[in-house]
C-alpha positions in Angstrom: -11.8 13.5 -10.0 -9.7 16.6 -9.3 -10.4 19.0 -6.4 -8.1 21.9 -5.7 -8.2 23.5 -2.2 -5.3 25.7 -1.4 -6.3 25.8 2.3 -5.4 22.2 2.8 -1.6 21.7 3.3 -1.4 18.0 2.4 -2.7 15.9 -0.5 -4.5 12.6 0.0 -5.0 10.0 -2.7 -5.8 6.4 -3.2 -4.8 3.8 -5.9 -6.9 0.7 -6.6 -6.7 -2.1 -9.1 -8.3 -5.5 -9.6 -6.5 -8.4 -8.1 -6.8 -12.2 -8.3 -9.9 -13.8 -6.9 -9.7 -16.6 -4.3 -10.3 -19.2 -7.0 -7.6 -17.9 -9.3 -4.6 -20.3 -9.7 -2.3 -17.4 -9.0 -3.9 -16.4 -5.7 -1.5 -18.5 -3.5 1.6 -17.1 -5.3 0.3 -13.6 -4.9 -0.4 -14.1 -1.1 3.2 -15.4 -0.7 4.5 -12.4 -2.6 2.4 -10.1 -0.3 3.9 -11.8 2.8 7.4 -11.4 1.5 7.1 -7.8 0.5 5.2 -6.9 3.7 3.7 -3.5 4.3 5.0 0.0 5.3 3.9 1.9 8.4 5.4 5.3 9.3 4.9 4.5 13.0 6.9 1.2 12.8 10.5 1.9 13.8 13.4 0.6 11.7 16.1 1.7 9.4 19.7 2.8 9.7 19.2 6.0 11.6 16.1 5.0 13.7 15.9 4.2 17.4 
């Protein structure tokens, strides 16, 4: 789907894909990887020049 609206200054989008089910043998490994990679939040401080 593509919608062009020149009055909106920012773009918003989403990306989705199928993951492993709870019964998949790889689900535990994927949960560990998710925990190790973490998540990003623009409101969470951190970094070399922050705070």
